[in-house]
N, C-alpha and C positions, 0 to 999 in steps of 0.2 A: 088942518094942514092943507094948503092949496095944492092943486094938481102940479104946479111948477116945482113946489118944494119936495114933494114925495120922491120924484126920481133922483134928486140930489142926495137926499138922505139914504136912499137905497144904494147909491153908488159908493158911499163911504166905506162899507165893509170890503167891497171889491177892490177899491183903491188901496186900502190898508193891506189886503192880501198881496197885491202886486208889489207894494213897498217891502213887505216882509220877504217875498221871494228875491227881490233885488238885494236886500240887506244880506240874506244868507249867501247869495251868489258872490257878493263882494267879500264876505268873510271866508268863503272857500278859497280865496286867493292867499290865505294864510299859509297854505301848503307850500306855495312857491317862495313866499317870504322866509318862512322858517327853514326850508331846505337850502335856499341860497345863503342865508346868513350863517347857519350852522356849518355848512360846508366851507364857506369862505373863512370863517374863524378857525376851524379845526385844521383844514388843509394848509392854510398859510402859517398858522402857529407851528404845525408839524414841520414845514419847510424851514422856517427861520430858526427854530430850536435845533433842528438837525444840522443846519449849516453852522450855527454857533458852536455846536458840539464838535464839528469837524475842523473849523478854521479860526473861530473867535475874531473874525474880521468884519467890522460893520459894513464896509462897502460891499463886500461879497454878500452879506446877509440882505442888504437893501436891494441889490440887483436881483438876487434869487427870489426874494419875497415879492417884489413888484412884478417880475416876470411871471411868477406863478399866479399872482392875483389877476393880471390881465388875461393870461392864457386860460386860467380856470374860469373866469367870468364868461369868456367867449365860448369855451367848451360847454359850460353849463347851459348857456343861453341857446346854443345850437342844438344841444341834446334835448332840451325842453321843447324847443320849437318842433323838432322832428317827432318827438313822442306825442305832443299835443295834436299835431296835424294828423298823425297816423290814427290816433284814437278818434278824432273827429271824423275822419274818412270812414273808419270802421263802423261807427255809430250811424253815420248817414247811410251807409250801404245797407245796414241791418234794418233801418227804418224804411228805406225804399223797398226792400224785400218784403217787409210786413205789409206795406200798402198793396203790392202786387198780389200777394197771397190773399188778402182780403177781397180784392177785386175778382180774382180768378176762382177762389174756392170759399165763398162766403159761408156756406153751411158748415164746412169743417172748422173755419175760424170761429164761428159762433159757438160751436160745440166746445172748442177749447176755452173760450171765454166763460161759458157757463160752468165748465169744470173748475176753472180758477175761482169763480165766485163761490162755488160750493165748498171748495177747499178752504176758503177764507171764512166760512161759517154760515153762508146763506143756505136755505133749504133749496131743494130742486126747483120748486115752483117759483120761489123768489128769484133764483138765479135766471130762470127762463124769462120771467117778467122784466127783470132789469136789462137783460140782453136784448129782448124785443123792443124795449123802450129806446135803448141806445141805437138800435138798428134804424130808427126813424130819423136819426141825426148822424149821417155818415162820417162827418169830420170828428165829432165827439167819439163815435164808435172807434174810429181809427186811432185816436189819441189814447183811448182807454186800452186798446189792444197793445199799443206800444209800451205803455206804462206797466200793464199787468204781465205781459208775456216777456218783454225784453228788459224790464226794469229801467227803461230810459224815458226821457221826456222829449216831446216834440217841441223843443225850444232851440233858439239859436245858441250854439255852443260858445264857450269862452274863446276869445281870439288866441290862436297859437303865438302870434307875435307879441301880444300883451303878456302872456305867460312867460315867454322868453325874456322880455324886457324886465319884468319884475324880478325874475330869478337872477338874471345877469347883474342888475343894479344892486340887488341885495347882497350878492356874492362879493362884488368888488368893494362896496362900502364897508362891509364887515371885515374884509381882508386887510383893510388899512389899520384896524385896531391893533393887531399884534406886530405890525410893521413900524408904526410911527415912533415907538420908544427908541428904535435904533438910529433915528435921525438926531436925537438929542443926548443920548446917554452912551456910556461905554458898553461893551458886549455883555458883561456879567450883570450890571444893573439893568440894562435894557431888557435882558431876558427875563429877569424877575418882574419888571413892570409889565412886560408883554404878556406874561402868563397871568398876572393879576388882572390886567384889563380884560383879557380874554375870559377869565372866570366870571368877572362881573357881567360882561356882555352875554355869556352863555346863560347865566342866571336870569338875566333880563329876558332872554328868549323864552326860557321856561315859564317865567311869569306871564309873558304875552300869550303863550299857548294855554296856560291855565285860565287866563281871563276869558279867552274865546270858548274853551271847552268846559269851563266851570269846574275845573279840577282844583285840588289843593295847591296853593302857590308854592309853598316850601318844597313839597314833594316833587312837583314838576321842575322847579328850578334846580334842585339838587340832582335830579336825574340827568338833566342835560349837562350839568357841570361834571358829574362823574364820568359820563361818556367822553366828554372833551378832555379831561385830565388823563384818562386812560390812553386816548389816541395820542396826545402830546407826549406822554411818557414813553410810549413805544417808539415813536419817531425820533425822539431825542436819543434814546438808547441805540437806535440804529445808526444815527449820525456819529455817535462815539465809537460804535463797534466796527463799522465798515472801514474807516481809515486804518484801524489796528489790523484788520484782516488783510488789507491790501499791502501793509508794510511787512507782514509776516511771511 
């Protein structure tokens, strides 16, 4: 192997490692997708079924459903943006604090790191040796402190705007599923098709979750469907009950 080829070969595992990290980071976006889609399906199905139970008027159902879909998507996106931004700011502040502590009290921080290494199974001598070795590389030492003490990584965090966009789009697209039957069918038939399509969509979400988390497809799908049907049944019952209470 020539001197030129050796560095290229040695870079391959590192490049693969970074690709794996990026792949996992992308898969972690499944949280926003599942949250947005499931909430969009269940909330909108609850609204349209409750309105059907109260009025049995397609126009009213469509107006209520579309209004809820738009308002819900905006609310979810805004909430996710604020939550992600707050989390990012908190983590950044904690990481900055850790850097200050390492600069101002290195001996105390090294003691804490040695204690962590010992708790994880290293002998006292080994923990001291590893800490001393890391101390020769300040940035690596800092990153190790952050990962071991705070459980964080000194990486660029996911964009709050991206998280908000993903959850908002997921919500509004999934919200259309229980609404569309009311464009083409009468109230009773539309409600049946709306529930059926929502069940299929919920089962699909469960399968998607199982594919990412390597769980049993059927169990995951049925779990999501059961939660969805329970929520839809409760809201439909409320839609039937509230008008009766108001008239009494």
